[in-house]
DRENMIKE-839850 format. One record per atom (N, C-alpha, C, CB): residue in three letters; x, y, z. Coordinates in steps of 0.05 Angstrom, whole numbers, plus 5000, padded with zeros to 4 digits. Glycine has a CB too. Example, Ala and Ser with C-alpha at 12.3 -4.5 7.8 and 13.67 -1.06 7.14 Angstrom:
<sites>
ALA526448865156 ALA524649105156 ALA526449345156 ALA522649115181 SER525749555142 SER527349795143 SER525850015157 SER528249885114 
</sites>
This chain:
<sites>
MET393286461820 MET390486481814 MET390086501784 MET389186721828 ILE388186351773 ILE387586361744 ILE385586591739 ILE386386091735 LEU386486761721 LEU384887001714 LEU382886931692 LEU386687231705 SER383686771673 SER381986691651 SER382786411642 SER382186891627 SER380786231639 SER381285961631 SER379685901606 SER380585761654 MET381085821585 MET379785771559 MET380185471552 MET380985951537 HIS378085341545 HIS378185051539 HIS376984981512 HIS376884881562 GLU378584881494 GLU377684801467 GLU375985011453 GLU376084531469 VAL376985261454 VAL375485481443 VAL375785501413 VAL376485741456 VAL373485541400 VAL373485591371 VAL371885851367 VAL372185351355 PHE372986031350 PHE371686281344 PHE372486381317 PHE372286501366 GLY370686511303 GLY371386621277 GLY369486831268 GLY371386401256 TYR369786921243 TYR368087131231 TYR366887011206 TYR369687391226 GLY364387061201 GLY363086941178 GLY362886641183 GLY364587001152 ASN363886481164 ASN363986191167 ASN366786091172 ASN362886061142 GLU368686271175 GLU371486191177 GLU372586221205 GLU373186361157 PRO373386001218 PRO374586021245 PRO377386161243 PRO374885751258 VAL377886341262 VAL380586461263 VAL382086371288 VAL380286771264 ILE380686261307 ILE381886121330 ILE380585851332 ILE381386291357 ASP382385641333 ASP381385371330 ASP382485191352 ASP382085261303 ASN380785091370 ASN381484891390 ASN383685001409 ASN382484641376 LEU383185231420 LEU385085361438 LEU384485281467 LEU384985661435 THR386485181481 THR386285121510 THR388485271524 THR386384811516 LEU387785451542 LEU389785631554 LEU388885741580 LEU390385861534 ASP390685751600 ASP390085891625 ASP391886131628 ASP390585691649 ILE390586361636 ILE392086611641 ILE392186641671 ILE390586851627 HIS394686651681 HIS395086671710 HIS395486961719 HIS397586511718 ALA394287031741 ALA394587301752 ALA397387351762 ALA392587351775 GLY398187611763 GLY400787691773 GLY403087641754 GLY401287541798 GLN402487631728 GLN404587591708 GLN404487811687 GLN404287311695 PHE406787841673 PHE406888011649 PHE406787821626 PHE409588191649 ILE404587831611 ILE403987641590 ILE403987781563 ILE401287501595 GLY405587681544 GLY405587801517 GLY404187621497 GLY408487841509 ILE402787741479 ILE401487601457 ILE402687701431 ILE398287641457 ALA403987531416 ALA405387611392 ALA404487441368 ALA408387591396 GLY404987541344 GLY404387391320 GLY404087581297 GLY401787231323 SER403987471273 SER403787641249 SER400987751246 SER404487471224 ASN400787941227 ASN398088061221 ASN396187841212 ASN398288281200 GLY393787841223 GLY391787641215 GLY391887391231 GLY392187571187 ALA393587381252 ALA393887141269 ALA391887141292 ALA396687111280 ALA390187341294 ALA387887351313 ALA388787441341 ALA386487091315 LYS390787611343 LYS391787701369 LYS389687861384 LYS394287871366 THR388488051371 THR386388221385 THR383988051391 THR385688461367 THR383287861373 THR380987691378 THR381487521403 THR380487511354 LEU383887411406 LEU384587251430 LEU384287431455 LEU387387141428 LEU385187671453 LEU385087861476 LEU382187901484 LEU386388121469 LYS380387941465 LYS377587991471 LYS376187741482 LYS376088091446 LEU376987501472 LEU375887261483 LEU376687221512 LEU376787021466 MET379287281518 MET380287261546 MET378587431565 MET383187351547 LEU377787671556 LEU376387861573 LEU373387821573 LEU376988141564 GLY372487631557 GLY369587581556 GLY368087781538 GLY368487591583 LEU369587931522 LEU368288131504 LEU367187991479 LEU370388341496 LEU368187751473 LEU367087591451 LEU366287321462 LEU369187561428 LYS364187201451 LYS363186941459 LYS364086731439 LYS360086941462 PRO365486521448 PRO366486321429 PRO364186171415 PRO368286121443 TRP364786071391 TRP362885901377 TRP362485641393 TRP363885831349 SER364685531402 SER364585291419 SER366785301438 SER364685031401 GLY366785111458 GLY368685121479 GLY367785301501 GLY371485201469 SER369485351521 SER368685511544 SER370885711551 SER368085331568 VAL369985941562 VAL371786141573 VAL370786211601 VAL371986401555 ARG372286151621 ARG371586211649 ARG373286441659 ARG371885961667 LEU371986651669 LEU373386881679 LEU373486871709 LEU372087141670 GLY375986901720 GLY376386921749 GLY376387221757 GLY378986781758 GLY378587301769 GLY378987581775 GLY377387681798 GLY378287741751 VAL376787511818 VAL375487601843 VAL377587631865 VAL373187401851 GLN377587861878 GLN379487901899 GLN378687761925 GLN379788201904 GLU380487771945 GLU380087631970 GLU377587731985 GLU382487671988 ASP376887991981 ASP374588101995 ASP371988041979 ASP374888391999 GLY372187901957 GLY369887831941 GLY369188031919 GLY367487811959 SER370588251918 SER370088451898 SER371388371871 SER370988731907 LYS370388471849 LYS371388411823 LYS373888581817 LYS369288451802 MET375888461804 MET378288611797 MET377588821776 MET380388421787 THR378989051779 THR378689261759 THR380589211735 THR379389541772 VAL379489231711 VAL380989191687 VAL381389451672 VAL379688971669 GLY383789531667 GLY384389761651 GLY385089661622 GLY386789931662 TYR383589761603 TYR383889661575 TYR384589881557 TYR381189521566 VAL386789851542 VAL387590051522 VAL387589921495 VAL390490171529 PRO385389961480 PRO385289841453 PRO386890001433 PRO382289821443 GLN386889911408 GLN388190061387 GLN386390301379 GLN388789871362 GLN386790521392 GLN384990741389 GLN386291011383 GLN383290771413 VAL388891021380 VAL390191271376 VAL388991431353 VAL393091231372 ALA388391301331 ALA387391441307 ALA384791581312 ALA387091251284 SER383291511333 SER380691641337 SER380991921348 SER379091481356 PHE383392001358 PHE383792261368 PHE384992441346 PHE385692261393 ASN383292561330 ASN384292731308 ASN384893011319 ASN382192751286 ALA385793181301 ALA386693451309 ALA384493611322 ALA387793601285 GLY381993551317 GLY379793701328 GLY378793601355 GLY377493701309 PHE380093381366 PHE379193271391 PHE379493481413 PHE380793011399 PRO377293561427 PRO377293801444 PRO378493771472 PRO374593901447 SER378593531483 SER379393491511 SER382393541515 SER378693221520 LYS382993651538 LYS385793681546 LYS386693411557 LYS386093901567 VAL389393381558 VAL390593131567 VAL389593061595 VAL393593151567 ILE389693251613 ILE388993191641 ILE385993121644 ILE389593431659 GLU384293231627 GLU381493171627 GLU380992881619 GLU379893361610 LEU382392801598 LEU381992521588 LEU382992321609 LEU383492481562 VAL385192381622 VAL386292191642 VAL384492191666 VAL389192271649 ARG383492421674 ARG381592431697 ARG379192251692 ARG380692721702 SER378292231667 SER375892071660 SER376391781667 SER375192101631 GLY378891691668 GLY379491421676 GLY378691361705 GLY382391361672 CYS378391561721 CYS377591521749 CYS374591511753 CYS378791741766 PHE372991561732 PHE370191581736 PHE368891321746 PHE368891661710 SER370091091738 SER368990841748 SER369290811778 SER370390601734 ARG371290941790 ARG371690941819 ARG370191161833 ARG374690961825 VAL369991391820 VAL368591621832 VAL365591591830 VAL369491881818 GLY364591491807 GLY361791481802 GLY360991731786 GLY360191461828 LEU358791711772 LEU357891921754 LEU357592191768 LEU355291851740 PHE356492191793 PHE355992431807 PHE357692451833 PHE352992461814 GLY359692281834 GLY361392271858 GLY363392511858 GLY362892011859 ARG364692541881 ARG366592761885 ARG369392661877 ARG366492861914 PHE370792831862 PHE373592771854 PHE375292841878 PHE374392931828 LYS376492641891 LYS377992691916 LYS380892721911 LYS377492451935 GLU382392781932 GLU385192821930 GLU386592571921 GLU386392911957 GLU385692341930 GLU386892091922 GLU386692041891 GLU385691851937 HIS384492141880 HIS384092111851 HIS385892311836 HIS381092161843 ARG386192551847 ARG387992751835 ARG390792641835 ARG387793011850 GLN391592521857 GLN394292411859 GLN394692181839 GLN394892311887 ALA392592021835 ALA392791791816 ALA393191901788 ALA390291621817 VAL391792121780 VAL392092241754 VAL394892351750 VAL389992461750 GLU395892501770 GLU398592611768 GLU400692391766 GLU399092791792 ARG400392191783 ARG402291971783 ARG402391821756 ARG401691771806 SER400091771745 SER399991621720 SER401191781697 SER397091541714 LEU400692041697 LEU401792211675 LEU404792231678 LEU400592491676 LYS405792241703 LYS408692251707 LYS409991991699 LYS409292331736 GLN408591771705 GLN409691501699 GLN410191471669 GLN407791291709 VAL408491591652 VAL408791561623 VAL410191801611 VAL406091511610 GLY411091991627 GLY412592221617 GLY410992431604 GLY414692121599 MET408392461612 MET406592651599 MET405492861617 MET404292501586 TRP406592891641 TRP405593091660 TRP405893371650 TRP406993061687 GLU408093431637 GLU408493701627 GLU406593781604 GLU411393741618 PHE405293581592 PHE403393621570 PHE400493631580 PHE403793411549 ARG400093641606 ARG397393591617 ARG395393791608 ARG397593591647 HIS396194031601 HIS394294241592 HIS394094271562 HIS394994501604 ARG395494091547 ARG395294091518 ARG392793941509 ARG397793961506 LYS391694011486 LYS389493861475 LYS390493601464 LYS387994021453 VAL388993381469 VAL389893121460 VAL390293111430 VAL387792911468 GLY388493241415 GLY388693241386 GLY391193371374 GLY386393381374 GLU392593531391 GLU395093661381 GLU397593491385 GLU395393921396 LEU397293271398 LEU399593101405 LEU400392921382 LEU399092931430 SER402892821383 SER403792621364 SER402492351370 SER406892591364 GLY402692161351 GLY401491901356 GLY402591761381 GLY401991721332 GLY405191771385 GLY406391641408 GLY405491771434 GLY409391651406 GLN405292041434 GLN404292181457 GLN401492111464 GLN404692481454 LYS399792101443 LYS396992021448 LYS396791741460 LYS395392021421 GLN398591561450 GLN398591291461 GLN399291291491 GLN400591111446 ARG401291451498 ARG402091471526 ARG399791591544 ARG404591631529 VAL398391781533 VAL396091891548 VAL393991681553 VAL394992141533 CYS393391521533 CYS391391301536 CYS392291101557 CYS390991161509 ILE394891051558 ILE395890861578 ILE395690991606 ILE398890791572 ALA396291251608 ALA395991401633 ALA393091391643 ALA396891691630 ARG391191411625 ARG388391401632 ARG387691131645 ARG386591451607 ALA388790911633 ALA388290651644 ALA389690621671 ALA389290431625 LEU392090721674 LEU393490701700 LEU392090861722 LEU396390801696 ALA390791081714 ALA389391251734 ALA387191091748 ALA388391501721 GLN386190881735 GLN384090711747 GLN385190541769 GLN382790541726 GLU387890531771 GLU389290351789 GLU388290061787 GLU388990451818 PRO388289961762 PRO387089691758 PRO388889471768 PRO386589651728 GLN387589251775 GLN389089001781 GLN390088861756 GLN387388811799 VAL388588901734 VAL389288781708 VAL389489001688 VAL387188561700 LEU391689011673 LEU392089211653 LEU392389071626 LEU394589391659 VAL390689131607 VAL390589001581 VAL391289211559 VAL387888871575 LEU393389151544 LEU394389351524 LEU394589221497 LEU397189461533 ASP393289341477 ASP393389231450 ASP395289401433 ASP390489231437 GLU397789301430 GLU399889431415 GLU400389711426 GLU399289441385 PRO401189741452 PRO401390001464 PRO403790161455 PRO401589961494 MET405790041442 MET408190181434 MET407890321407 MET410489991433 THR405590311394 THR405190431368 THR405890731369 THR402390391359 GLY407590821351 GLY408291101349 GLY410391201368 GLY405891261353 MET411391031386 MET413391111406 MET416191071395 MET413090961432 ASP418091241404 ASP420891201397 ASP422090991415 ASP422491461398 ALA424590911409 ALA425890691424 ALA426190751453 ALA428590631412 ALA426890991460 ALA427191071489 ALA424591051504 ALA428391351491 SER422391151491 SER419791141504 SER418790851508 SER417791301488 ARG419390691488 ARG418590401490 ARG419990271513 ARG419090251464 ALA422590321516 ALA424190201537 ALA423190281564 ALA427190271534 GLU422490541567 GLU421490641593 GLU418790511600 GLU421190941592 LEU417090481579 LEU414490361584 LEU414690061592 LEU412690391560 TYR416489921578 TYR416889641586 TYR417789611615 TYR418989511567 LYS419589791623 LYS420589791651 LYS418289851670 LYS422889991655 LEU416690051663 LEU414390121680 LEU412489881683 LEU412890361669 LEU411789751661 LEU409989521662 LEU411089291678 LEU409289431634 ARG413689241675 ARG414989031690 ARG414989091720 ARG417888991681 GLU415489341727 GLU415489411756 GLU412689391767 GLU416489701759 SER410589461751 SER407889451762 SER407089161768 SER405889571742 VAL408188971753 VAL407688681759 VAL409288591783 VAL408388511734 THR411888651783 THR413688561805 THR413088691831 THR416488611797 GLU412588951831 GLU412389101856 GLU409489131866 GLU413589371853 GLN407589141847 GLN404789191855 GLN402988941851 GLN403689411839 GLY404088731840 GLY402588481836 GLY400488501814 GLY401288411861 ARG400788701796 ARG398788741775 ARG399188521753 ARG399089021763 THR397088461739 THR397188281716 THR397188461691 THR394888081715 VAL399188431674 VAL399288581649 VAL399188391625 VAL401888761648 ILE397288441607 ILE396988271583 ILE397388471560 ILE394188121582 MET399288411543 MET400088601522 MET400388461495 MET402588741529 VAL398888571475 VAL399388491447 VAL401688651436 VAL396788531429 THR403588521423 THR405988661414 THR406988551387 THR408188651435 HIS408088731371 HIS409688651347 HIS412688651354 HIS408988831324 GLY413388801375 GLY416288831381 GLY417188611400 GLY416789101393 LEU417188371391 LEU417788141408 LEU420688151419 LEU417387881393 GLU422588221403 GLU425388231412 GLU425688431435 GLU427288301389 GLU424388661433 GLU424588851455 GLU423088761480 GLU423489121445 ALA420788641476 ALA418988581498 ALA419888331514 ALA416188541489 ALA421088141500 ALA421587871512 ALA423087881539 ALA423187711493 PRO425088051542 PRO426488041568 PRO424788121592 PRO428888221567 TYR422588251587 TYR420888351609 TYR418588161615 TYR419788621602 LEU417987971598 LEU415587801600 LEU415987561618 LEU414787711573 ASP413787471630 ASP413687221645 ASP412686991626 ASP411887241669 THR410787061609 THR409586861592 THR409186981564 THR406886751603 LEU409786821544 LEU409386911516 LEU407486721502 LEU412086931501 ILE405386831490 ILE403486681474 ILE403986761445 ILE400486731482 GLN404886571428 GLN405386631400 GLN403286511383 GLN408186531393 LEU402186671365 LEU400086581346 LEU401286581318 LEU397586751348 GLU400486391302 GLU401586361275 GLU399386271256 GLU403986181274 ARG399286381233 ARG397386291212 ARG398886271186 ARG394986491210 LYS398786031174 LYS400085981148 LYS398085841130 LYS402685821150 GLU398085901105 GLU396185791086 GLU396285491085 GLU396585901058 ASP398685371087 ASP398985081084 ASP398684941111 ASP401585021072 GLU398885091134 GLU398784961160 GLU396485051177 GLU401385021174 GLY394985261169 GLY392785351185 GLY393785521209 GLY391085121195 TRP391985541229 TRP392585701253 TRP393685521275 TRP389985851262 ARG395585621289 ARG396585471313 ARG397785671333 ARG398785271304 TYR398285571357 TYR399285731378 TYR401285581395 TYR397085841396 SER402985721409 SER404885601428 SER405185791452 SER407585541415 VAL405785681475 VAL406085831499 VAL408885781510 VAL403885761520 THR410286001517 THR412985981528 THR412986091556 THR415086121510 ASN413785941575 ASN413886021603 ASN416586151609 ASN413285791622 LEU416586391620 LEU418986531626 LEU420886561602 LEU420486391649 CYS419686561578 CYS421186591553 CYS423386381551 CYS422386871551 SER422786131559 SER424785921558 SER423885711537 SER425285791586 ALA422585501547 ALA421785281528 ALA418785271525 ALA422785011539 PRO417785231500 PRO414885221496 PRO413684981511 PRO414285191466 PHE411185041520 PHE409684811532 PHE406784851524 PHE409984801563 GLY405184661531 GLY402284681524 GLY401784541498 GLY401384971523 GLN399684631485 GLN398684501461 GLN399184671436 GLN395784431464 GLU399084551414 GLU398884691389 GLU396384611375 GLU401384651371 ALA394984801364 ALA392484731350 ALA392984731320 ALA390284931356 
</sites>
């Protein structure tokens, strides 16, 4: 199933396009990595995929409808660690519980299944023992893991992560890559991840989208299936 289909998409800021003539299909049930240097429009591509930005020209069609006709749940972890300063008042478990609000509803009852989802997600990222700590007291890598746990607590069909390994040590990164890979293989989840750590991430990915911007060559992209041979177009 195609989750997002982009055809001849152009988008930019001001008068300058940062994505030019992009045609790309994102398939559900894959672990997809987006890599490239700073300024190559990785986060912009992510937001176009999700329909958070409207292209200047071209089309973006969003799928993501389940067999019963309901819309797929998307868990999104942006680059937000810096927003949790030392004065941030919420405890870890409170922040992760807030990820369930879309399922519970504003005035709904927090049920045992939601409590279990919160506990499971915190344990998956190795943060259960920190559940009563204030978020603002944590290290950058710990805050990042808490944000990922919050997204996992939603039990989303699609998990979107913008540079999720920021601030993590090598062991934590390896554990998270394994967790994301298992969630795709065993649960059928779609994971879309922006990453700078391509060498570490590549063995876990199904599809790699590489973006490149050079002064003499402009912007271009390539797609690698199963991290083998590039296919598709270059812009």
